[in-house]
VMD Tcl script that builds the backbone (N, CA, C; Angstrom):
set m [mol new atoms 339]
animate dup $m
set s [atomselect $m all]
$s set {name element resname resid chain x y z} {
  {N N MET 1 A 171.022 135.405 85.709}
  {CA C MET 1 A 169.822 134.958 86.398}
  {C C MET 1 A 169.553 133.493 86.130}
  {N N ALA 2 A 169.783 133.043 84.915}
  {CA C ALA 2 A 169.577 131.631 84.608}
  {C C ALA 2 A 170.462 130.753 85.493}
  {N N GLU 3 A 171.651 131.255 85.820}
  {CA C GLU 3 A 172.548 130.491 86.678}
  {C C GLU 3 A 171.957 130.321 88.076}
  {N N LEU 4 A 171.407 131.374 88.628}
  {CA C LEU 4 A 170.808 131.314 89.961}
  {C C LEU 4 A 169.662 130.311 89.985}
  {N N LEU 5 A 168.811 130.361 88.981}
  {CA C LEU 5 A 167.695 129.424 88.899}
  {C C LEU 5 A 168.207 127.992 88.799}
  {N N GLU 6 A 169.213 127.773 87.995}
  {CA C GLU 6 A 169.788 126.434 87.825}
  {C C GLU 6 A 170.396 125.919 89.131}
  {N N ILE 7 A 171.093 126.785 89.853}
  {CA C ILE 7 A 171.705 126.390 91.132}
  {C C ILE 7 A 170.609 125.951 92.105}
  {N N ALA 8 A 169.555 126.744 92.214}
  {CA C ALA 8 A 168.466 126.419 93.142}
  {C C ALA 8 A 167.786 125.108 92.750}
  {N N GLU 9 A 167.481 124.942 91.483}
  {CA C GLU 9 A 166.822 123.709 91.021}
  {C C GLU 9 A 167.686 122.489 91.300}
  {N N LYS 10 A 168.971 122.580 90.957}
  {CA C LYS 10 A 169.876 121.446 91.160}
  {C C LYS 10 A 169.989 121.078 92.633}
  {N N LYS 11 A 170.097 122.083 93.495}
  {CA C LYS 11 A 170.243 121.810 94.927}
  {C C LYS 11 A 168.971 121.184 95.482}
  {N N LEU 12 A 167.818 121.692 95.085}
  {CA C LEU 12 A 166.551 121.109 95.542}
  {C C LEU 12 A 166.439 119.660 95.094}
  {N N GLU 13 A 166.772 119.401 93.844}
  {CA C GLU 13 A 166.697 118.034 93.323}
  {C C GLU 13 A 167.700 117.130 94.034}
  {N N GLU 14 A 168.918 117.626 94.226}
  {CA C GLU 14 A 169.968 116.860 94.896}
  {C C GLU 14 A 169.575 116.482 96.324}
  {N N LYS 15 A 168.865 117.372 96.994}
  {CA C LYS 15 A 168.480 117.149 98.388}
  {C C LYS 15 A 167.081 116.531 98.511}
  {N N LEU 16 A 166.594 115.977 97.400}
  {CA C LEU 16 A 165.378 115.159 97.366}
  {C C LEU 16 A 164.077 115.924 97.597}
  {N N ALA 17 A 164.043 117.182 97.176}
  {CA C ALA 17 A 162.759 117.890 97.143}
  {C C ALA 17 A 161.899 117.212 96.083}
  {N N GLU 18 A 160.609 117.273 96.271}
  {CA C GLU 18 A 159.687 116.631 95.333}
  {C C GLU 18 A 158.888 117.680 94.577}
  {N N ASP 19 A 158.397 117.290 93.397}
  {CA C ASP 19 A 157.497 118.128 92.591}
  {C C ASP 19 A 158.012 119.559 92.462}
  {N N ILE 20 A 159.252 119.707 92.003}
  {CA C ILE 20 A 159.851 121.029 91.826}
  {C C ILE 20 A 159.203 121.686 90.607}
  {N N THR 21 A 158.656 122.867 90.820}
  {CA C THR 21 A 157.930 123.576 89.777}
  {C C THR 21 A 158.459 125.002 89.689}
  {N N VAL 22 A 158.663 125.475 88.465}
  {CA C VAL 22 A 159.115 126.844 88.243}
  {C C VAL 22 A 158.043 127.578 87.460}
  {N N ILE 23 A 157.624 128.726 87.977}
  {CA C ILE 23 A 156.635 129.565 87.312}
  {C C ILE 23 A 157.340 130.829 86.830}
  {N N ASP 24 A 157.226 131.104 85.535}
  {CA C ASP 24 A 157.843 132.273 84.927}
  {C C ASP 24 A 156.973 133.493 85.209}
  {N N MET 25 A 157.460 134.389 86.058}
  {CA C MET 25 A 156.705 135.557 86.510}
  {C C MET 25 A 157.124 136.841 85.798}
  {N N ARG 26 A 158.034 136.754 84.844}
  {CA C ARG 26 A 158.631 137.954 84.259}
  {C C ARG 26 A 157.619 138.915 83.637}
  {N N ASP 27 A 156.552 138.407 83.052}
  {CA C ASP 27 A 155.594 139.282 82.377}
  {C C ASP 27 A 154.521 139.859 83.295}
  {N N VAL 28 A 154.442 139.372 84.532}
  {CA C VAL 28 A 153.340 139.804 85.403}
  {C C VAL 28 A 153.776 140.351 86.753}
  {N N ASN 29 A 155.043 140.240 87.073}
  {CA C ASN 29 A 155.481 140.590 88.415}
  {C C ASN 29 A 156.742 141.450 88.365}
  {N N PRO 30 A 156.687 142.675 88.850}
  {CA C PRO 30 A 157.854 143.549 88.768}
  {C C PRO 30 A 158.956 143.262 89.790}
  {N N PHE 31 A 158.684 142.442 90.805}
  {CA C PHE 31 A 159.682 142.255 91.856}
  {C C PHE 31 A 160.420 140.928 91.815}
  {N N THR 32 A 160.046 140.020 90.924}
  {CA C THR 32 A 160.778 138.763 90.788}
  {C C THR 32 A 160.564 138.197 89.395}
  {N N ASP 33 A 161.493 137.355 88.957}
  {CA C ASP 33 A 161.376 136.734 87.639}
  {C C ASP 33 A 160.746 135.346 87.701}
  {N N TYR 34 A 161.049 134.596 88.748}
  {CA C TYR 34 A 160.560 133.224 88.847}
  {C C TYR 34 A 160.144 132.886 90.269}
  {N N PHE 35 A 159.087 132.086 90.382}
  {CA C PHE 35 A 158.746 131.390 91.610}
  {C C PHE 35 A 159.216 129.956 91.431}
  {N N VAL 36 A 159.930 129.445 92.408}
  {CA C VAL 36 A 160.286 128.032 92.446}
  {C C VAL 36 A 159.519 127.439 93.613}
  {N N ILE 37 A 158.759 126.389 93.335}
  {CA C ILE 37 A 157.939 125.749 94.365}
  {C C ILE 37 A 158.395 124.296 94.493}
  {N N ALA 38 A 158.610 123.858 95.719}
  {CA C ALA 38 A 159.061 122.487 95.947}
  {C C ALA 38 A 158.387 121.929 97.195}
  {N N THR 39 A 158.284 120.614 97.224}
  {CA C THR 39 A 157.682 119.929 98.362}
  {C C THR 39 A 158.751 119.198 99.166}
  {N N ALA 40 A 158.679 119.372 100.480}
  {CA C ALA 40 A 159.558 118.675 101.419}
  {C C ALA 40 A 158.763 117.573 102.120}
  {N N ARG 41 A 159.460 116.574 102.607}
  {CA C ARG 41 A 158.786 115.452 103.282}
  {C C ARG 41 A 158.196 115.835 104.634}
  {N N ASN 42 A 158.820 116.805 105.290}
  {CA C ASN 42 A 158.355 117.237 106.613}
  {C C ASN 42 A 159.004 118.591 106.923}
  {N N PRO 43 A 158.614 119.236 108.024}
  {CA C PRO 43 A 159.198 120.553 108.333}
  {C C PRO 43 A 160.724 120.534 108.486}
  {N N ARG 44 A 161.258 119.472 109.035}
  {CA C ARG 44 A 162.718 119.392 109.189}
  {C C ARG 44 A 163.402 119.337 107.828}
  {N N HIS 45 A 162.841 118.563 106.904}
  {CA C HIS 45 A 163.369 118.490 105.542}
  {C C HIS 45 A 163.256 119.861 104.869}
  {N N ALA 46 A 162.135 120.552 105.072}
  {CA C ALA 46 A 161.934 121.881 104.483}
  {C C ALA 46 A 163.027 122.843 104.951}
  {N N SER 47 A 163.319 122.825 106.232}
  {CA C SER 47 A 164.361 123.693 106.779}
  {C C SER 47 A 165.725 123.352 106.184}
  {N N GLY 48 A 166.022 122.075 106.081}
  {CA C GLY 48 A 167.290 121.645 105.492}
  {C C GLY 48 A 167.406 122.058 104.033}
  {N N LEU 49 A 166.306 121.912 103.277}
  {CA C LEU 49 A 166.310 122.345 101.878}
  {C C LEU 49 A 166.599 123.835 101.784}
  {N N ALA 50 A 165.930 124.617 102.614}
  {CA C ALA 50 A 166.134 126.071 102.586}
  {C C ALA 50 A 167.590 126.414 102.879}
  {N N GLU 51 A 168.153 125.820 103.913}
  {CA C GLU 51 A 169.535 126.119 104.279}
  {C C GLU 51 A 170.507 125.706 103.176}
  {N N ASP 52 A 170.285 124.544 102.563}
  {CA C ASP 52 A 171.181 124.077 101.503}
  {C C ASP 52 A 171.093 124.956 100.261}
  {N N VAL 53 A 169.901 125.396 99.910}
  {CA C VAL 53 A 169.740 126.281 98.754}
  {C C VAL 53 A 170.397 127.629 99.031}
  {N N ILE 54 A 170.173 128.169 100.208}
  {CA C ILE 54 A 170.784 129.449 100.575}
  {C C ILE 54 A 172.301 129.347 100.489}
  {N N LYS 55 A 172.859 128.310 101.063}
  {CA C LYS 55 A 174.315 128.128 101.064}
  {C C LYS 55 A 174.860 128.032 99.643}
  {N N ALA 56 A 174.222 127.223 98.800}
  {CA C ALA 56 A 174.704 127.042 97.429}
  {C C ALA 56 A 174.635 128.337 96.629}
  {N N CYS 57 A 173.560 129.069 96.789}
  {CA C CYS 57 A 173.401 130.332 96.045}
  {C C CYS 57 A 174.371 131.391 96.545}
  {N N GLU 58 A 174.553 131.477 97.845}
  {CA C GLU 58 A 175.501 132.457 98.391}
  {C C GLU 58 A 176.934 132.112 97.994}
  {N N GLU 59 A 177.269 130.826 97.974}
  {CA C GLU 59 A 178.617 130.416 97.551}
  {C C GLU 59 A 178.878 130.793 96.101}
  {N N ALA 60 A 177.813 130.874 95.296}
  {CA C ALA 60 A 177.945 131.273 93.891}
  {C C ALA 60 A 177.941 132.791 93.725}
  {N N GLY 61 A 177.824 133.533 94.835}
  {CA C GLY 61 A 177.917 134.980 94.785}
  {C C GLY 61 A 176.601 135.731 94.810}
  {N N TYR 62 A 175.488 135.032 95.026}
  {CA C TYR 62 A 174.185 135.689 95.077}
  {C C TYR 62 A 173.858 136.081 96.517}
  {N N THR 63 A 173.120 137.171 96.658}
  {CA C THR 63 A 172.803 137.705 97.976}
  {C C THR 63 A 171.367 137.369 98.362}
  {N N LEU 64 A 171.206 136.767 99.518}
  {CA C LEU 64 A 169.884 136.451 100.059}
  {C C LEU 64 A 169.214 137.744 100.483}
  {N N ARG 65 A 168.000 137.959 100.020}
  {CA C ARG 65 A 167.237 139.130 100.456}
  {C C ARG 65 A 166.575 138.842 101.792}
  {N N THR 66 A 165.865 137.707 101.869}
  {CA C THR 66 A 165.217 137.336 103.126}
  {C C THR 66 A 164.832 135.860 103.110}
  {N N ARG 67 A 164.667 135.338 104.299}
  {CA C ARG 67 A 164.114 134.009 104.501}
  {C C ARG 67 A 162.965 134.166 105.485}
  {N N GLU 68 A 161.823 133.619 105.132}
  {CA C GLU 68 A 160.642 133.655 105.996}
  {C C GLU 68 A 160.284 132.229 106.378}
  {N N GLY 69 A 159.925 132.023 107.623}
  {CA C GLY 69 A 159.550 130.691 108.098}
  {C C GLY 69 A 160.607 130.135 109.018}
  {N N SER 70 A 160.174 129.655 110.165}
  {CA C SER 70 A 161.106 129.110 111.154}
  {C C SER 70 A 161.432 127.661 110.811}
  {N N ASP 71 A 162.276 127.060 111.629}
  {CA C ASP 71 A 162.695 125.688 111.377}
  {C C ASP 71 A 161.538 124.688 111.441}
  {N N GLY 72 A 160.481 124.987 112.145}
  {CA C GLY 72 A 159.344 124.078 112.231}
  {C C GLY 72 A 158.217 124.396 111.268}
  {N N SER 73 A 158.437 125.352 110.386}
  {CA C SER 73 A 157.379 125.806 109.488}
  {C C SER 73 A 157.066 124.789 108.400}
  {N N THR 74 A 155.823 124.838 107.954}
  {CA C THR 74 A 155.391 123.986 106.841}
  {C C THR 74 A 155.497 124.728 105.509}
  {N N TRP 75 A 155.856 126.025 105.564}
  {CA C TRP 75 A 156.078 126.828 104.359}
  {C C TRP 75 A 157.250 127.749 104.650}
  {N N ILE 76 A 158.315 127.599 103.889}
  {CA C ILE 76 A 159.494 128.458 104.021}
  {C C ILE 76 A 159.693 129.180 102.699}
  {N N LEU 77 A 159.890 130.481 102.785}
  {CA C LEU 77 A 160.122 131.307 101.610}
  {C C LEU 77 A 161.561 131.797 101.640}
  {N N VAL 78 A 162.255 131.623 100.512}
  {CA C VAL 78 A 163.633 132.073 100.364}
  {C C VAL 78 A 163.656 133.042 99.187}
  {N N ASP 79 A 164.033 134.292 99.443}
  {CA C ASP 79 A 163.958 135.344 98.429}
  {C C ASP 79 A 165.360 135.780 98.012}
  {N N PHE 80 A 165.683 135.529 96.755}
  {CA C PHE 80 A 166.939 135.991 96.167}
  {C C PHE 80 A 166.689 137.078 95.127}
  {N N ASN 81 A 165.626 137.842 95.291}
  {CA C ASN 81 A 165.204 138.906 94.384}
  {C C ASN 81 A 164.745 138.354 93.036}
  {N N GLU 82 A 165.647 137.859 92.204}
  {CA C GLU 82 A 165.264 137.358 90.878}
  {C C GLU 82 A 164.426 136.092 90.953}
  {N N ILE 83 A 164.658 135.303 91.976}
  {CA C ILE 83 A 163.833 134.108 92.196}
  {C C ILE 83 A 163.377 134.074 93.640}
  {N N ILE 84 A 162.162 133.604 93.822}
  {CA C ILE 84 A 161.622 133.384 95.158}
  {C C ILE 84 A 161.285 131.908 95.246}
  {N N ILE 85 A 161.842 131.257 96.240}
  {CA C ILE 85 A 161.682 129.816 96.409}
  {C C ILE 85 A 160.705 129.566 97.544}
  {N N HIS 86 A 159.666 128.799 97.251}
  {CA C HIS 86 A 158.664 128.406 98.235}
  {C C HIS 86 A 158.851 126.915 98.505}
  {N N ILE 87 A 159.138 126.570 99.738}
  {CA C ILE 87 A 159.303 125.170 100.128}
  {C C ILE 87 A 158.172 124.826 101.080}
  {N N PHE 88 A 157.347 123.888 100.662}
  {CA C PHE 88 A 156.168 123.482 101.422}
  {C C PHE 88 A 156.283 122.029 101.868}
  {N N THR 89 A 155.615 121.693 102.962}
  {CA C THR 89 A 155.311 120.286 103.193}
  {C C THR 89 A 154.152 119.954 102.248}
  {N N ASP 90 A 153.889 118.693 102.041}
  {CA C ASP 90 A 152.825 118.282 101.125}
  {C C ASP 90 A 151.472 118.849 101.549}
  {N N GLU 91 A 151.188 118.806 102.842}
  {CA C GLU 91 A 149.909 119.292 103.345}
  {C C GLU 91 A 149.752 120.796 103.107}
  {N N ALA 92 A 150.810 121.561 103.372}
  {CA C ALA 92 A 150.749 123.008 103.185}
  {C C ALA 92 A 150.621 123.362 101.707}
  {N N ARG 93 A 151.330 122.635 100.859}
  {CA C ARG 93 A 151.238 122.914 99.430}
  {C C ARG 93 A 149.826 122.650 98.912}
  {N N SER 94 A 149.215 121.590 99.403}
  {CA C SER 94 A 147.835 121.278 99.017}
  {C C SER 94 A 146.859 122.324 99.543}
  {N N LEU 95 A 147.126 122.848 100.712}
  {CA C LEU 95 A 146.252 123.853 101.315}
  {C C LEU 95 A 146.331 125.195 100.584}
  {N N TYR 96 A 147.548 125.684 100.329}
  {CA C TYR 96 A 147.722 127.020 99.760}
  {C C TYR 96 A 147.593 127.060 98.237}
  {N N LYS 97 A 147.879 125.960 97.566}
  {CA C LYS 97 A 147.699 125.834 96.107}
  {C C LYS 97 A 148.253 127.041 95.351}
  {N N LEU 98 A 149.481 127.384 95.651}
  {CA C LEU 98 A 150.120 128.554 95.053}
  {C C LEU 98 A 150.142 128.479 93.527}
  {N N GLU 99 A 150.351 127.296 92.984}
  {CA C GLU 99 A 150.381 127.148 91.518}
  {C C GLU 99 A 149.064 127.561 90.874}
  {N N ASN 100 A 147.953 127.338 91.576}
  {CA C ASN 100 A 146.647 127.687 91.018}
  {C C ASN 100 A 146.466 129.190 90.848}
  {N N LEU 101 A 147.123 129.974 91.693}
  {CA C LEU 101 A 147.028 131.431 91.584}
  {C C LEU 101 A 147.653 131.935 90.285}
  {N N TRP 102 A 148.629 131.201 89.790}
  {CA C TRP 102 A 149.374 131.607 88.602}
  {C C TRP 102 A 149.236 130.575 87.493}
  {N N GLY 103 A 148.109 129.895 87.431}
  {CA C GLY 103 A 147.898 128.787 86.510}
  {C C GLY 103 A 147.986 129.133 85.039}
  {N N ASP 104 A 147.863 130.403 84.677}
  {CA C ASP 104 A 147.905 130.785 83.274}
  {C C ASP 104 A 149.311 131.182 82.808}
  {N N LEU 105 A 150.308 131.088 83.681}
  {CA C LEU 105 A 151.678 131.446 83.337}
  {C C LEU 105 A 152.486 130.213 82.931}
  {N N PRO 106 A 153.597 130.416 82.200}
  {CA C PRO 106 A 154.447 129.290 81.815}
  {C C PRO 106 A 155.008 128.572 83.050}
  {N N VAL 107 A 154.883 127.251 83.041}
  {CA C VAL 107 A 155.316 126.419 84.169}
  {C C VAL 107 A 156.254 125.342 83.651}
  {N N THR 108 A 157.333 125.094 84.399}
  {CA C THR 108 A 158.251 124.000 84.103}
  {C C THR 108 A 158.349 123.138 85.348}
  {N N ARG 109 A 158.299 121.833 85.173}
  {CA C ARG 109 A 158.422 120.901 86.292}
  {C C ARG 109 A 159.746 120.169 86.213}
  {N N TYR 110 A 160.333 119.869 87.375}
  {CA C TYR 110 A 161.616 119.183 87.454}
  {C C TYR 110 A 161.499 117.968 88.344}
  {N N PRO 111 A 162.267 116.947 88.146}
  {CA C PRO 111 A 163.224 116.853 87.053}
  {C C PRO 111 A 162.509 116.643 85.723}
  {N N GLN 112 A 163.114 117.158 84.675}
  {CA C GLN 112 A 162.538 116.995 83.353}
  {C C GLN 112 A 162.931 115.638 82.815}
  {N N ASP 113 A 162.024 115.010 82.089}
  {CA C ASP 113 A 162.329 113.692 81.514}
  {C C ASP 113 A 163.194 113.808 80.275}
}
mol reanalyze $m
mol bondsrecalc $m
mol representation Tube
mol addrep $m
């Protein structure tokens, strides 16, 4: 599982996602271990990030459960069971404030200094 998380983080960072945040959900959520949240510059960038992450994870042998959000969406969800990746535009991330819902859980931000 750590490998899957690392692949997703590296691909998001490589493709210039911003404010990559990982929330450890293992103690509170039975259906996933981590939420990965990232910001895209625009809907087209969000779609590209989703496709690149999916491709990298599948090439490493992981199976995509589902992808939610069309190519023009401001929020795309990519579900690999153990990790769920949320890719937002800046406006959508500010609106939904997903991190605030889980503010009491362990959070890691990337890239790490």
